[in-house]
N, C-alpha and C positions, 0 to 999 in steps of 0.2 A: 403494415411495417412501421414500427415506431423508431424515432431517431432523436439525436440531440438537437436542441435548439438553443443557440447562443445569443447573447445580447449584442446588438450592433445598431444603435439608434440612427447613426448617419446612413447606413445602408437601407434601413426601413424607410427613413424620411425621403431618401432619393427615389425610392421605388413606390412611394405611397399611392400615386395615381394609377398604378398598374392594377389590372383586374385580378392579378395573382395574389393580392393581399388576402390572406387566409381567414383571419379572424380579429375582432377587436373585443377585448375583455376588460371590464372595469376592474381596477385594483380595489381590493377589499382589505381592511385592516382589522385584526383581531388579536386577542391575547395569545392564541396559538402561533400566530406569525411572529410575535415578539419572542416567543420561546425558541422557535426555529432559528431566528436571527441570532439569538444569544448562543445557541449551540454551534452556529457557524463561527462566531467570534472565538469560542472556546476550542475550536478545531475538533469538536466532537463528531460533527458530520463526516469529516474525513475518515474517522475511525470506522464508520459503518462500511466503507469501501475496503479499507485495508484488511479487515477481518474476514471478508467474504471470499470464498473460493469460487472463482468464475468458471462456470461450466458451459458458458455459451460457445457457439461456434465462431463463425466469421463476424457476427454482429457484436463487436466489442467497443463500439464507438461511444456508448453510453456508460459512464462510470456507475457502478452498482449503488454507490451512495446516493445517487439521484433518485433511483427507484425506491430505496429504503427510506430516504428522507421524505419523499412524497407519501409513502405508506404510513409513516409515523405521523406526519402532518395530518393525514386523514383521520387517524385515531384521536389526535388532539382536538379535532373538530367534530368528534363523536360520529364519524362516518365509518361504517364497518364493511361496506361492499367494495369489491375490487374495482367496480366502475367509478367509485368516488376518488380513486387514487390520482389520476392524471391531473385534475384541476384542484388538487388539495392546496396548492400554493397559488394565490392570486393577489399577493401583495407586492407592490412595486419595490419596496425597500428590500424585501427578502430576495426577489428575483435579481435585483441589481447586485446584491451582495454575493449571491451564488453565481450569477452570470450565465445561468442556463435554466432551461425547462425542457419538457418533453412534449412532442406532438406526434400524431399519426400521419404519415405522409399521404395516406390514401383516404383519410376521412377527417379533414379539417374544413369547416365552413361556418358561415354565420348561423346556419340552422342546426349545426351539430350540438346537441345538448348532452352528449355522452362524455364530454371531456376531450382532452388532447391525445389520449391514448386509449384505444379500445380495450375492453376487459379481456378479450381473448389473448392479447399480447402478454398481459401480466400472467394469465393462466399458463401460457406456454412456458414462461420463465420458471414459475413455481414448480411445474411438473418435472423440471430437471433435477430437483432436490428431493431427497426423502425426508421424512419427519425428523429423524434423529439429527440430520445435518442442521436443521434450524435450531434445535436445542443446543447443539455444539457451537453454533454461530453465536448465540446469545452469550454463552459462557465464555467464549473466546474474546468477543468484543469487549466484554466487561473486564476480564482478567488481564488481557495482554495489551489493551488499547485505551479504553476510556479511563479506567482507574489509574493506569500508569500516566496517561496524558495529564490528568488533573492531580496526580500525586495523592490519591486517596488510599489511606491505609486504615483499616478498621480493627478494633480490638474487642468489641462487644458484638455478638452475633445472635440472631434468633432463628431457629429452625421451626418450620411449620408446614403442614400440608393442607391444601384446600380442595374441595370437591368441585369438579367442573361438570355440570349436568347438561345433558342434551335431551331432546324429545324422547320420552320413555317409549313411545309406541313406534318410533322410527328405528328399525333394526339395521339401517344402512350405514350408520356411523362406523367407520373403519376401526376395528379393534376395541370399540366401546364395550364395556361389560356392565352387568347389573351388580349393585351392592346395596347394603342397608345403611341408611342415614339415621343414626341414633338420635340426632337433634330433632328431626321431624318425625321420627318413628315410621318412616316410609322407605320403600325401595326406590332407587333411582338408576338411570343408565348414564354412563359417561366415563370420565377420566379423573385422574388426580394430578395436581401440580405441587411438587415439593419445592420450597424456596428457602434459601439462606439469605437472611437480611442482615446487613451490616449497619450499625449505628454510626452516623456521621454528625457530629455536633448535636443539634436539636432535631435533626432529621434522620433519614436513613435511605438506603438503596438496596434493591434486590441484587445480590452479588452473583448468585449461581442458582440454577434450577435443575430439576429432574422431572420427567413426565412419564406417567404410567396409566394403567387401566384402573377403573374404579375399585376392583376387587383386590388390588395390591395393598398390602399393609403399609401404613405410614413409615414404619421403621425400615422395612425391607426396601422401600422406594428411596429412602434417604441415606441409608447407612454407608454406602460406598462413597457418596458425596462428602459426608462428614469425615470419613477416614482419609480422603485424598485431597480435599479442597485446598487450593493454594491461598485462600483467604484466611484460613485458620492458622495462627502462629502460637508458639510457646508463650504462655502467660495470658492468652486470650480467655474470654468468657463466652460460653455457649449456653443459651437459654432454651429449654425444651418444655414440651407439655407431656402429659402422662402417656400419650401415644408412642413416645420414644423410650419408655422405661426399659432399660436393659443394663443389667449389672456388667455384662461383658463389654458393652459399648462404653459405659462410664469408665471402666478400668482402662480401656484402650485410649480414650481421649486424654485421660490424666497421665497414664504411664508412658504412652508412646508419643502422643502429640503435645503433652504439657498444657492441655486446655482444661480449664475448670468448668464443670457442668452445674447448672442450676435447674432443678426439676422437682415437681410435686410428687409425693408418694401416693399410692392407692391405699384406701382404708383397710384392705384385706392383707396388707403386707406386715410382716413381723416388725420391721424397722419403724413403720408408722405406729403400731401399737405400743412399742417400747418408748418411742419419743413422747407420745401422749401420756403414758403411764408416769414417766419421769417428770414431765412438765406439771402434772397435776399435784405433785408433791411440793412444788415451789411455793414460797411465801408470796404474799401480795406484792412486796417491793421488788420481787424478781420478775414481775410482769410489767410491760410498758405499753403505752398507747401505740397503735398502728401509725406509722409515719404519714399515711395517706389520710388527710382530714375527712375525706368522704366515708371512711370506714370507722366511724366513731364508736361502733358497738364491737370493735375487735381489739383484743390485746395480744401482744406477742412476747415470746421469750426464746432464749437460745438453749438448745440441748446438744451436747458435744459427744463425740466418739461413738457413733452409731454404726460404724462400718462392719462390726462383727455380726450384726443382725440381718445382713443381706449377703448371701453367697452368690458367686458367679455361676452361670450355667456351665462354664468350663472350669473343671477342677484344677487346671494348670494355671489359671489366672491368679495374679497377685491382687487381692481385693484392696482398693484404696479406701482410706477412711473418709468419713464425711460428717458434717455437722448439720443441724436442722434448725429452722425457724418454725416454732409451733405457733399457730394462730388459733386463738380461742374466741369463738363467736359468743359473746356473753348473753346475747338476747335469745339464742337457741341452745346454748351449752353444747355446741358441736366444735370440732377441731379440724384443722388442715395442717399438713406438714410439708414444708419446702426444704429441700436439702441442697448442699453444695459441697464440692470436693475441695474448695478453698477454705481450709479450717481457720484462716485468720480473720474471717468476716464475722461480724456480730449479727444479731437477729434483725436489726433495722436495715443493715446493708443487704442482707440476704433477700428480704422481702421487697426492698426498693429496687434491687436489680431485677428480680423476677417479674415485677409489675411492668417492666419494659416490654414484656411479651405481647401486650395488647396492641402494640404498634403494628406488628405484622398482620394482626387480625383486621386492623383498620385499612391496611394496604389491600388485602383481599376484598374487603367490603367495597372499597372504592373502585377497584378495577372490574369488579363484577357489576355493581349497581349503576355506576356512571360510565365507565369506560367500555362497558358491554363486552367483557371478556368471553361470555358464553353465547354471544350472538354470531353463530357460525352460518355462513352462506354456502358451505359445501360440507359433504359428509366424508370427504377424503382427508386422511390424517395429515398429509403434508400441507394442505390448505388450512387446516385447523391450527397447526403449529405456526404457520406463517402469520396468521391472525394473532395468535397468543403472543409471539415474541414482538410483533409490531406494537401491540397494546402495552406490553411490559416496557418497551423502549420509550413509548410516549409518556408513560408514568414516570420513568427515569428522567426524561428530559425536563418534566415539570419540577421534580425534586432538585435537579442540578440547577435549574433556573432560579429557584428560591435560595440555593446555597451560594451560588457564584456570581449572580448578576445583581447589581445594585438596585435595579428596578424590581427584581424578583424578591429581594430580601424582605420587603414589607408583606409578602404573601406567605412567608414561612409559617408553618403551623396551621395554615388555612387549607380547606379542601378545594380542589379544582372545580368541582361542580358548582360551588357557591360563587367562585370567582368568574367562571365563564358566563354566568347569568348577568353579572355586573358589566361585562365587557362584550356586549353583543357586536358581532361583525358588522361593519358599515363601510360604504364607499368612502374613499379618501381623496377623490378628485383626480386620480391618475388613471390612464388606460394603457393596456398592454396590446400592442399590435404585432401580429405574426405575419411574416412574409418569407416564403421558402424555408430555409433552415435558420432564420434569424428572428429575433423579436426586439421591439423597441418600447420604451416607456415614455409616455407623453401626457401633458395636461390637455384639457379640452381646448384651451386657447391655442396650443401648439398644433393640435389636429385641425382646427379651423383655419389657421394660417397656412397649413400644408394644402 
């Protein structure tokens, strides 16, 4: 049975000589602890509790934000097992700020290496929620709490879907399906995660998500989110890749939601062929260098009024017009075409906006390679989603730390994997002592005096 443990130095000091002292744990300082402390100052941790629907019975003495905070802290420290959650916070400053920790009344001792809360207790809590509720939780806490609390309003958004792969030979992963990965030219088993990323200054945050099986088409998984998301407003920009090409969706986003879409065309499309045909007739002075200096072998030009060359799947649709930035690869004499429904933009603006799309690819790379998004300890879908949203929240906390904390600003634009290596966790001279339902924080000198 796990319960709340609140800080009371005087109480612990008074009873220090009692044989009932449960445990003494050294305080450890790390970058992850700084991030959690920063989120507490921003009142973001309180949002984790406010957004959670509590399904527990009589045992409601522990705020849910404690459990979620511990879970996110574990991800920040690259720990993926449920058994790592209870002792994820071992820093005296963080514990003093929060004023609480969790311990298991039945199993706390000097010899207990499994942390202050047994894995079974966490499992029992997670089983009360189905997978969809964890997805809804992430979307709710972002939309109605964290972004409102920090007054974050985004106007440029990127939509993308990433594959989440599991052990191909293990058929026990709940609802996991097989699908073909064109990048590796192999089949895989697993799921898909669709994410809407909002650009915030020089960084960005994953605003909203959808989760589906591997065989679900990217567009089908994401379409409802794009049509209903509260994060998309009139005048906003939406950047897509070819997996979202749909004339009907583009028309809807522009005509109904007032959102301008930026997306590359496929080579077999009539609009692509017409754009290239027109561009080839341009004189040399109508071509300009690609704004990205790394693309020195590429020239760009603007082609307008291409809307008539792409009809909607729905004959009742009003087809919106669009312009294109045609990219000419001078070293291979090949072309790419990037379109936008914002007909006021020139070629340089179109390609510069579209190149922001790589940012969400970097998000996915980091949460997979370093944050271990695909390191599942259970084949049950609700446990998988609990791990996914905890990982996404950990990644969010790092982004917010870089944006809103003076100490974190110097890390903006840097990857967490590099930073964590430079800030190895180390003891800081303080010790946390647990007694009954209290804990105290003391230096070694204070302990010796006691």
